[in-house]
C-alpha positions as CSV (number, residue, x, y, z in Angstrom):
1,X,-39.2,-12.2,-12.0
2,X,-39.1,-11.1,-15.7
3,X,-40.8,-8.1,-17.2
4,X,-42.1,-8.1,-20.7
5,X,-40.5,-6.1,-23.4
6,X,-41.3,-5.3,-27.0
7,X,-40.7,-8.3,-29.2
8,X,-40.2,-10.3,-26.0
9,X,-36.5,-9.3,-25.9
10,X,-34.7,-8.4,-22.8
11,X,-32.8,-5.1,-22.5
12,X,-29.2,-4.7,-21.5
13,X,-27.6,-1.2,-21.2
14,X,-23.9,-1.0,-21.8
15,X,-21.8,2.1,-21.0
16,X,-18.1,1.3,-20.4
17,X,-14.8,3.2,-20.4
18,X,-12.9,0.0,-20.2
19,X,-14.0,-1.9,-23.4
20,X,-12.0,-5.1,-22.7
21,X,-14.1,-8.0,-23.9
22,X,-17.3,-6.0,-24.3
23,X,-17.7,-6.7,-28.0
24,X,-17.7,-10.5,-27.4
25,X,-20.0,-10.1,-24.4
26,X,-22.5,-8.0,-26.3
27,X,-22.5,-10.5,-29.2
28,X,-23.3,-13.4,-26.8
29,X,-26.0,-11.4,-25.1
30,X,-27.7,-10.8,-28.5
31,X,-27.5,-14.6,-29.1
32,X,-29.4,-14.9,-25.8
33,X,-32.3,-12.7,-27.0
34,X,-31.1,-9.4,-25.6
35,X,-31.2,-6.0,-27.2
36,X,-28.3,-3.7,-26.5
37,X,-28.7,0.0,-25.4
38,X,-25.4,1.9,-25.4
39,X,-24.0,5.3,-24.8
40,X,-21.9,7.5,-27.2
41,X,-18.4,6.0,-27.1
42,X,-19.6,2.5,-26.4
43,X,-22.2,2.7,-29.2
44,X,-19.5,3.8,-31.7
45,X,-17.2,0.9,-30.6
46,X,-19.9,-1.7,-30.9
47,X,-21.0,-0.3,-34.3
48,X,-17.4,-0.5,-35.5
49,X,-17.5,-4.2,-34.5
50,X,-20.7,-4.6,-36.5
51,X,-22.8,-5.3,-33.4
52,X,-26.4,-4.2,-33.4
53,X,-27.1,-1.7,-30.7
54,X,-29.6,1.1,-29.9
55,X,-28.1,4.4,-28.8
56,X,-29.5,5.9,-25.6
57,X,-30.6,9.0,-27.5
58,X,-32.7,6.9,-29.9
59,X,-34.1,4.9,-27.0
60,X,-35.1,8.0,-24.9
61,X,-35.7,10.3,-27.8
62,X,-33.5,12.7,-25.9
63,X,-30.2,14.0,-27.4
64,X,-27.2,14.2,-25.2
65,X,-26.7,17.8,-23.9
66,X,-24.0,19.8,-22.1
67,X,-21.2,18.2,-24.2
68,X,-22.3,14.8,-23.0
69,X,-22.6,15.6,-19.3
70,X,-26.3,14.5,-19.5
71,X,-27.3,11.4,-21.4
72,X,-28.4,8.6,-19.2
73,X,-30.1,10.7,-16.6
74,X,-33.5,10.1,-18.0
75,X,-36.8,8.6,-16.6
76,X,-36.9,5.9,-19.3
77,X,-33.5,4.7,-18.2
78,X,-34.0,4.8,-14.5
79,X,-37.6,3.7,-14.5
80,X,-36.5,0.7,-16.6
81,X,-33.8,-0.1,-14.1
82,X,-35.7,0.6,-10.8
83,X,-39.0,-1.0,-11.7
84,X,-39.5,-3.9,-9.2
85,X,-42.2,-5.6,-11.3
86,X,-44.4,-5.3,-14.3
87,X,-47.2,-3.8,-12.2
88,X,-45.1,-0.7,-11.5
89,X,-44.4,-0.3,-15.2
90,X,-48.0,-0.8,-16.2
91,X,-48.9,2.1,-13.9
92,X,-46.9,4.4,-16.1
93,X,-49.2,5.7,-18.8
94,X,-46.5,6.1,-21.3
95,X,-46.3,2.7,-22.9
96,X,-42.7,3.3,-24.2
97,X,-41.3,2.5,-20.8
98,X,-39.5,-0.9,-20.8
99,X,-37.7,-2.9,-18.1
100,X,-33.9,-3.1,-18.3
101,X,-32.6,-6.4,-17.1
102,X,-28.9,-6.0,-17.2
103,X,-26.6,-3.0,-16.6
104,X,-23.0,-3.1,-17.6
105,X,-21.1,0.0,-16.5
106,X,-17.5,0.8,-15.6
107,X,-16.9,4.4,-14.7
108,X,-15.0,7.3,-16.2
109,X,-11.3,6.6,-15.4
110,X,-10.9,9.2,-12.7
111,X,-8.1,7.5,-10.8
112,X,-6.2,6.8,-14.0
113,X,-6.6,10.4,-15.1
114,X,-5.3,11.9,-11.8
115,X,-2.3,9.6,-11.9
116,X,-1.1,10.8,-15.3
117,X,1.9,13.1,-15.3
118,X,0.1,15.8,-17.4
119,X,-3.1,15.6,-15.4
120,X,-4.8,18.9,-14.6
121,X,-7.6,19.8,-12.2
122,X,-10.0,20.4,-15.0
123,X,-9.2,17.1,-16.6
124,X,-9.9,15.4,-13.3
125,X,-13.2,17.2,-12.9
126,X,-14.4,16.2,-16.4
127,X,-13.6,12.5,-15.5
128,X,-16.0,12.5,-12.5
129,X,-18.7,10.2,-13.7
130,X,-22.3,11.1,-12.7
131,X,-24.6,9.0,-14.8
132,X,-22.5,5.8,-14.4
133,X,-22.6,5.7,-10.6
134,X,-26.3,6.6,-10.7
135,X,-27.1,3.6,-13.0
136,X,-24.9,1.3,-10.9
137,X,-26.6,2.2,-7.6
138,X,-30.0,1.9,-9.2
139,X,-29.3,-1.5,-10.6
140,X,-27.6,-2.7,-7.4
141,X,-30.6,-1.5,-5.4
142,X,-33.0,-3.5,-7.6
143,X,-30.7,-6.5,-7.7
144,X,-33.7,-8.9,-7.0
145,X,-34.5,-8.4,-10.7
146,X,-31.6,-6.6,-12.3
147,X,-28.0,-7.9,-12.9
148,X,-25.3,-5.2,-12.6
149,X,-21.8,-5.8,-13.9
150,X,-18.8,-3.5,-13.2
151,X,-15.9,-5.8,-13.9
152,X,-14.9,-7.3,-17.3
153,X,-13.7,-10.4,-15.4
154,X,-17.3,-11.2,-14.5
155,X,-18.5,-11.4,-18.1
156,X,-17.9,-15.1,-18.6
157,X,-19.6,-16.0,-15.3
158,X,-22.7,-14.1,-16.2
159,X,-22.8,-15.5,-19.7
160,X,-22.5,-19.0,-18.4
161,X,-25.5,-18.6,-16.1
162,X,-27.6,-17.0,-18.8
163,X,-26.7,-19.8,-21.2
164,X,-27.5,-22.4,-18.7
165,X,-30.6,-21.0,-16.9
166,X,-31.8,-18.2,-19.2
167,X,-31.1,-15.7,-16.4
168,X,-28.7,-15.1,-13.5
169,X,-29.0,-16.6,-10.1
170,X,-30.3,-14.5,-7.2
171,X,-27.1,-15.0,-5.3
172,X,-25.0,-13.8,-8.3
173,X,-27.2,-10.7,-8.6
174,X,-26.6,-10.0,-4.9
175,X,-22.8,-10.5,-5.2
176,X,-22.7,-8.2,-8.3
177,X,-24.8,-5.6,-6.4
178,X,-22.3,-5.6,-3.5
179,X,-19.5,-5.3,-5.9
180,X,-21.2,-2.3,-7.5
181,X,-21.7,-0.5,-4.2
182,X,-18.0,-1.2,-3.4
183,X,-17.1,0.3,-6.7
184,X,-19.0,3.5,-6.2
185,X,-17.9,3.9,-2.6
186,X,-14.2,3.6,-3.6
187,X,-14.8,5.9,-6.6
188,X,-16.3,8.7,-4.4
189,X,-13.7,8.2,-1.8
190,X,-10.9,8.8,-4.3
191,X,-12.6,11.9,-5.7
192,X,-13.1,13.3,-2.2
193,X,-9.4,12.7,-1.4
194,X,-8.3,14.3,-4.6
195,X,-10.4,17.4,-4.0
196,X,-9.0,17.7,-0.5
197,X,-5.4,16.4,-0.8
198,X,-3.3,18.2,1.8
199,X,-5.0,21.3,3.0
200,X,-7.0,19.4,5.6
201,X,-4.7,16.5,6.7
202,X,-7.1,15.2,9.3
203,X,-10.7,15.8,8.2
204,X,-13.6,15.3,10.5
205,X,-14.7,12.1,8.6
206,X,-12.5,9.7,6.6
207,X,-13.9,7.0,4.3
208,X,-11.2,4.4,4.1
209,X,-11.5,2.2,1.0
210,X,-9.8,-1.1,1.1
211,X,-9.5,-3.8,-1.6
212,X,-8.8,-7.4,-0.6
213,X,-5.6,-8.7,-2.1
214,X,-5.6,-12.2,-0.7
215,X,-6.1,-14.4,2.4
216,X,-3.0,-15.1,4.5
217,X,-1.8,-18.4,5.8
218,X,-2.7,-17.2,9.3
219,X,-2.6,-14.1,11.5
220,X,-0.1,-13.1,14.1
221,X,-0.6,-16.6,15.6
222,X,-1.7,-19.8,13.8
223,X,-5.1,-19.8,15.5
224,X,-5.9,-16.4,14.0
225,X,-7.3,-15.9,10.5
226,X,-6.1,-13.0,8.5
227,X,-6.2,-11.3,5.0
228,X,-4.2,-8.7,3.3
229,X,-6.0,-5.5,2.0
230,X,-4.8,-2.6,0.0
231,X,-5.9,0.8,1.2
232,X,-6.9,2.6,-2.0
233,X,-7.9,5.9,-0.5
234,X,-7.3,8.1,1.3
235,X,-4.2,6.7,3.0
236,X,-1.2,7.0,0.8
237,X,1.8,4.8,1.5
238,X,4.6,3.2,-0.4
239,X,4.4,-0.4,0.7
240,X,3.6,-2.1,-2.5
241,X,5.2,-5.2,-3.9
242,X,4.9,-8.1,-6.3
243,X,5.6,-11.7,-5.1
244,X,7.9,-13.4,-7.6
245,X,8.4,-16.7,-5.8
246,X,7.8,-18.7,-2.6
247,X,5.0,-19.8,-0.4
248,X,2.2,-17.6,0.8
249,X,3.1,-14.7,3.1
250,X,2.0,-14.8,6.7
251,X,0.8,-11.8,8.8
252,X,4.2,-11.5,10.6
253,X,6.1,-11.8,7.3
254,X,4.3,-8.7,6.0
255,X,4.7,-6.7,9.2
256,X,8.5,-7.4,9.2
257,X,8.9,-6.8,5.5
258,X,7.2,-3.4,5.7
259,X,9.6,-2.4,8.5
260,X,12.7,-3.7,6.6
261,X,11.7,-1.9,3.4
262,X,10.9,1.4,5.1
263,X,14.3,1.3,6.8
264,X,16.4,0.4,3.8
265,X,14.8,3.1,1.6
266,X,16.4,5.8,3.7
267,X,19.8,5.0,2.2
268,X,21.1,6.2,-1.1
269,X,24.2,3.9,-1.5
270,X,23.8,0.1,-1.7
271,X,22.3,-1.0,1.6
272,X,20.9,-4.0,3.4
273,X,18.6,-4.3,6.3
274,X,17.9,-7.6,8.1
275,X,14.8,-7.5,10.3
276,X,13.5,-10.0,12.9
277,X,10.3,-9.5,14.8
278,X,9.9,-6.0,13.4
279,X,13.3,-4.8,14.6
280,X,16.5,-4.4,12.5
281,X,19.1,-6.8,13.7
282,X,21.7,-5.8,11.1
283,X,22.0,-2.8,8.8
284,X,24.8,-1.7,6.5
285,X,25.5,0.7,3.7
286,X,28.4,-0.1,1.5
287,X,29.9,0.1,-2.0
288,X,27.9,-2.8,-3.3
289,X,25.0,-5.1,-2.1
290,X,27.2,-8.1,-1.4
291,X,29.4,-6.1,1.0
292,X,26.3,-4.5,2.5
293,X,24.7,-7.9,3.1
294,X,27.8,-9.5,4.6
295,X,28.3,-6.5,7.0
296,X,24.7,-6.5,8.1
297,X,24.6,-10.2,8.6
298,X,27.7,-10.1,10.9
299,X,26.0,-7.7,13.3
300,X,23.8,-10.5,14.7
301,X,23.9,-13.9,12.7
302,X,21.8,-15.5,15.4
303,X,18.9,-13.1,15.1
304,X,19.2,-13.0,11.3
305,X,18.1,-16.7,11.2
306,X,14.6,-16.8,9.8
307,X,14.6,-13.0,9.2
308,X,13.5,-10.7,6.5
309,X,16.2,-9.1,4.2
310,X,15.6,-5.9,2.3
311,X,17.8,-4.2,-0.3
312,X,17.5,-0.8,-1.9
313,X,19.1,-1.9,-5.2
314,X,18.6,-4.7,-7.7
315,X,19.9,-8.0,-6.4
316,X,22.1,-10.2,-8.6
317,X,22.8,-13.9,-8.4
318,X,26.1,-13.5,-6.4
319,X,24.2,-11.8,-3.6
320,X,21.4,-14.4,-3.6
321,X,23.8,-17.3,-3.6
322,X,25.6,-15.9,-0.6
323,X,22.3,-15.5,1.3
324,X,21.1,-19.0,0.5
325,X,24.5,-20.5,1.4
326,X,24.7,-19.2,4.9
327,X,21.3,-18.5,6.4
328,X,17.6,-19.5,6.5
329,X,15.5,-16.5,5.3
330,X,11.8,-16.0,5.1
331,X,11.6,-13.1,2.7
332,X,13.9,-11.1,0.4
333,X,12.6,-7.8,-0.9
334,X,14.3,-5.5,-3.4
335,X,13.5,-3.2,-6.3
336,X,14.3,-6.1,-8.6
337,X,16.2,-9.3,-9.2
338,X,18.5,-10.3,-12.1
339,X,17.2,-13.2,-14.2
340,X,19.5,-15.8,-12.8
341,X,18.0,-15.1,-9.3
342,X,14.7,-16.6,-10.4
343,X,16.5,-19.8,-11.5
344,X,18.4,-20.0,-8.3
345,X,15.4,-19.6,-6.1
346,X,13.6,-22.6,-7.6
347,X,15.9,-24.7,-5.4
348,X,14.4,-23.0,-2.4
349,X,10.6,-23.0,-3.2
350,X,9.6,-21.7,0.2
351,X,11.6,-18.5,0.2
352,X,9.6,-15.5,-1.0
353,X,11.2,-13.0,-3.4
354,X,9.3,-9.8,-3.4
355,X,9.8,-7.0,-5.9
356,X,9.1,-3.6,-4.3
357,X,7.3,-0.9,-6.2
358,X,8.8,2.6,-6.9
359,X,8.3,5.2,-4.2
360,X,5.7,7.9,-5.0
361,X,6.8,11.2,-3.4
362,X,3.9,13.3,-4.6
363,X,1.5,12.4,-1.8
364,X,1.5,12.8,1.9
365,X,2.0,9.4,3.5
366,X,0.0,8.3,6.6
367,X,0.1,5.3,8.8
368,X,-2.7,3.6,10.8
369,X,-2.7,1.8,14.1
370,X,-5.7,-0.2,15.3
371,X,-6.9,-0.1,18.9
372,X,-10.0,-2.3,19.2
373,X,-12.8,-0.3,17.8
374,X,-10.6,2.8,17.3
375,X,-8.0,3.8,14.6
376,X,-5.0,6.1,15.2
377,X,-4.0,8.0,12.1
378,X,-0.7,9.9,11.9
379,X,1.7,11.3,9.3
380,X,4.4,8.8,8.5
381,X,7.7,9.4,10.2
382,X,9.7,10.2,7.1
383,X,11.6,13.4,8.0
384,X,15.1,13.3,6.5
385,X,17.9,14.3,8.9
386,X,20.6,16.3,7.3
387,X,24.0,17.5,8.5
388,X,22.6,21.1,8.7
389,X,19.9,19.9,11.1
390,X,22.5,18.8,13.7
391,X,23.2,20.8,16.8
392,X,26.8,20.5,18.0
393,X,26.4,20.9,21.8
394,X,29.7,19.6,23.2
395,X,33.2,21.1,23.3
396,X,34.5,18.3,21.2
397,X,33.1,18.2,17.6
398,X,32.6,14.9,15.8
399,X,34.7,14.2,12.7
400,X,33.2,14.1,9.2
401,X,33.2,10.3,9.2
402,X,31.6,10.2,12.7
403,X,28.9,12.6,11.5
404,X,28.1,10.2,8.7
405,X,27.9,7.3,11.1
406,X,25.7,9.4,13.5
407,X,23.2,10.1,10.8
408,X,23.3,6.4,9.7
409,X,22.7,5.3,13.3
410,X,19.8,7.7,13.6
411,X,18.2,6.2,10.5
412,X,18.5,2.8,12.0
413,X,17.2,3.8,15.4
414,X,14.0,5.2,14.0
415,X,13.0,1.7,13.0
416,X,14.0,0.0,16.3
417,X,11.3,-0.5,18.8
418,X,11.6,1.9,21.8
419,X,13.6,2.2,23.9
420,X,16.2,2.0,21.2
421,X,20.0,2.1,21.3
422,X,22.2,1.5,18.2
423,X,26.0,1.3,17.9
424,X,27.5,2.0,14.5
425,X,31.0,2.3,12.9
426,X,31.7,2.8,9.2
427,X,28.0,2.7,8.3
428,X,27.6,-0.8,9.8
429,X,25.6,-1.7,12.9
430,X,27.6,-3.3,15.7
431,X,24.9,-3.8,18.3
432,X,21.2,-3.0,18.6
433,X,19.1,-2.9,21.8
434,X,15.4,-2.8,21.4
435,X,12.0,-2.7,23.1
436,X,13.1,-2.4,26.7
437,X,11.3,-0.5,29.5
438,X,14.5,1.4,30.4
439,X,17.0,2.8,28.1
440,X,20.0,1.6,30.1
441,X,18.8,-2.0,29.6
442,X,18.7,-1.4,25.8
443,X,22.2,-0.1,26.0
444,X,23.4,-3.2,27.9
445,X,21.7,-5.5,25.4
446,X,23.3,-3.8,22.5
447,X,26.7,-4.1,24.2
448,X,26.0,-7.8,25.0
449,X,25.2,-8.6,21.4
450,X,28.3,-6.9,20.1
451,X,30.4,-8.9,22.6
452,X,28.7,-12.1,21.6
453,X,29.6,-11.7,18.0
454,X,33.1,-10.3,18.8
455,X,32.5,-6.9,17.4
456,X,34.5,-4.1,19.1
457,X,32.6,-1.0,20.1
458,X,35.8,1.1,20.5
459,X,35.5,4.2,18.4
460,X,31.8,3.6,17.6
461,X,29.0,6.1,17.7
462,X,25.8,5.6,19.6
463,X,22.3,6.6,18.6
464,X,19.3,7.0,20.9
465,X,15.9,7.7,19.4
466,X,14.9,9.7,22.5
467,X,16.6,12.0,25.0
468,X,18.7,10.8,28.0
469,X,17.0,11.8,31.3
470,X,19.9,10.3,33.3
471,X,23.6,10.1,32.9
472,X,23.8,6.3,33.2
473,X,23.8,5.7,29.4
474,X,26.5,8.3,28.8
475,X,28.7,6.8,31.5
476,X,28.3,3.3,30.1
477,X,29.0,4.6,26.5
478,X,32.3,6.0,27.7
479,X,33.2,2.8,29.4
480,X,32.6,0.7,26.3
481,X,34.5,3.0,24.0
482,X,31.9,5.1,22.2
483,X,33.3,8.3,20.6
484,X,30.2,10.2,19.8
485,X,26.5,10.3,20.6
486,X,23.4,11.4,18.7
487,X,20.1,12.0,20.5
488,X,17.1,14.3,20.1
489,X,17.7,16.5,23.1
490,X,14.8,18.1,24.9
491,X,15.3,16.8,28.4
492,X,15.3,19.1,31.4
493,X,18.6,17.5,32.2
494,X,20.2,18.4,28.8
495,X,22.7,20.8,30.4
496,X,23.8,18.2,32.9
497,X,24.2,15.5,30.2
498,X,26.3,17.8,28.0
499,X,28.6,18.4,30.9
500,X,29.0,14.7,31.5
501,X,29.8,14.1,27.8
502,X,32.4,17.0,28.0
503,X,33.9,15.5,31.1
504,X,34.3,12.1,29.3
505,X,35.9,14.0,26.3
506,X,33.3,12.6,23.9
507,X,31.2,14.5,21.4
508,X,27.5,14.7,21.2
509,X,25.0,16.2,18.7
510,X,21.3,16.8,19.0
511,X,19.1,15.8,16.1
512,X,16.1,17.7,17.4
513,X,13.8,14.9,16.2
514,X,12.4,12.2,18.5
515,X,11.6,9.0,16.6
516,X,9.8,6.7,19.1
517,X,8.6,3.4,17.5
518,X,6.0,1.6,19.6
């Protein structure tokens, strides 16, 4: 349905902050019998490109006021966008009202503004767009007649349809309308989150805005379909990456990679974490990445097969060659890779290399867990355990090197599925027991794995992510040669457990932090 205009020309209103490709788009619209209406900055830009356009002020006969805060909020604009048909316009006595067929708007760069280092609250407020979202919503509502465009990437598609058919297709207008409502929903969600950043961590209502990144090969199992989405607001996290090589990621690849990356980021010195089925199977911190990888791999070479490897430093060709020469790996993620790595990986086209993004520490991080039609939301478990946090509860005090190993073991245990037991010596895992219904079984599994790979536990330290309600784990720890234990404390049997540790002439510290991982 086409409404008549003066001189039989269609009207397009253009008001964009992102001017990518807009000059070419406007020229081609004019070639297709459109007249261009534009707002201040856009009008100046188009004029500088010698593109004929009519300013909003000239069209409405209403000058911008309040330093530009009010310019498109005018009946001539919104009547032109919202009119369903010519009859509605004819009912308006003022003959100067005309239908607007196409609305091209991208909003004030609010998100870009708040992410600038020198951003202030007042700067953010002034970058909250009012007229833009109003025009987008109006055009999207009236998509049966009006085409709304929010993304420069859609310009060519729209021009192609106009060139071929003289107008856009109904399905295209609907698709563009959906995109516009998605745009305004995300925009409002980010503004709401900014205005209420940390003072109300769990508000009564949360509008979660997600953007689809891509489809996945399959879900948790091959018969399940899946897709990867980025949560734009208001959940902040630091799991962002760029895929440099390899085949598409699967659901399980991504779950395991997130776990590996979160674990390795706890360490300052060169570190390597190998994860299988969301559990670390080998972790080491060393003087360089090659040493860290070799030590982590030796913890459990069997479980490392087909695993995910995460590093906290840039990977060079020497490290990558070593990995490729001795194990099958699904994903390698690191802050970066030296140029030769990209040449090497061409020989293994299925292995994914992922470059992790820098951690942003200026926002509170949350994590979500889905339960059918419910969502659990909690603060991310990112408390840093320091030496000063430890409570030395036994007669014997751990040595300096043992304390370093205890904190290292604690960091690993927080990413092992509960019940978790981790044996460590010299900042290298020796055995890991995960996901058992009883803690003593996890301890036995960790011991068994160390034996299988001929790793001595004598003089090692042991970490438990939760307290000991019974003495069985302490007795077994003594039997296999553990020198020191770290656990949260907090059991009604703490006093009894401490006495047992003293009897065994071992040391034990309380972290005061329980780090269950379900």
